[in-house]
Steps between C-alpha positions, in 0.01 A plus 500: 500500500365671809788693655304523832552876525143610566501737801874474545679834547802592287727797545683592177760774491601719201171405342373805311624361168717231341571171666374603837168603353476176300556299824241702696243476218526125470483442876182713506349315205556177694300643793762646730449836660797716416694783652714695256775753547714721283652847495330560165189717451370216283429294815139606561409449133658152500312410820173611348562300182580185697201547729262547204638204309514257790222609731720461807600756760817685411700734730744749349767658722769735364826392657874515436662160558824674598334622823443273799239743628311484168521116498367473855213734414418292190483178702300664778241638258476159330440327831244762606310450171518127460607357835763265351776469241517159336730589208787748471626578150827690532576725209704816439632693205840384382817695585658707220714337229875542474833320500707485818719804423203700380349492853599638840476366853201729547326328207552171677363638827184626331457169314538301821226716655263444207566139399616326816377699798150542369465120492663474850270766647184367336576156637555634851165677488292216353652175635388550860136519385544176304662326794203592720272311260749223421465543127616723219666521158777741395597547136774741401513631141871497413675438167657249268826662605503287816594210279659677201656844544384769259759733340502859634281410798760434772277647773210282419718195438652537848218610719226273365730207588516642854116496510501139380743405774274660757192329363668159503603543857152621593354193330709274721391689814134570418397180317457304821276782624259481206638783283611425142771725341580509129614736227405547133775610264393648167693585187358770268123493540278722285409803713487874436846533654652238272333651201651838582841338561487335156392828338800672661729220370351537155568873505856450617570225247314658203281192487139410563319366805433182307874455434579563868230246605668245268835561669353477851326171423770338292621282785151409631411144386129591492589778251310784668469714812270405782170688535394691813192283538716185483721643768204585724367148464838356598517720813144423602566124473833519683346705779190278535416188695497321165881519519506376858820285462701761310731661753842658501491509122624754241250461215641614167252680281714509191367281216793266556767771457704425807801288411589399856388141578443591869 
């Protein structure tokens, strides 16, 4: 299938590694020019890898999504380089784990800044450019927790739902103006971060990574974790004109794990 992404411009945040990198890589392989951002020093290396593999123009901008000034600079540099933004992939690192009484109001404030306000501020910076052209696609990378809360992740469980509420409202407002808004919500997907998390669990539980993988996938009907390449392909499709009638949707990337029928 032709995803019709040749010469489109995609802005992908938190894209130096993991799911953000997977999304940016696949968009580039499908022909989109890509702007990447991250706080990580890996960003330039990631941009070079994607550029070499795909042959498209890639812009790398170090930026902290907790800063409105940094977001505005990122969007400005993307517009200066490419002249348009067709796709925005909203991504940010997850807030820290913890149960309610383990956390403080300050933890909540910091998590709001990272998880919710980064999505708000990115949208305020990018949507006006999309409105000028009467077209655009926004995809937010959230979590399976928007349908099925995850133990010990009360910050993520709460604030990712807030993002979904914002996106659904934006979909109602922006759809008539030519802008599609969706989210993709993964369960454990095999990345370096997940591998390290499973290694930490194995150390804590005096088990092996293989045993921890078995536990993590025991409730997934497909019997395995998703792969980063599979995730990138799902994002590229959802963001692309090939998914032109998919709007206001929370796509679950979970191998059938979610028990909610809605």
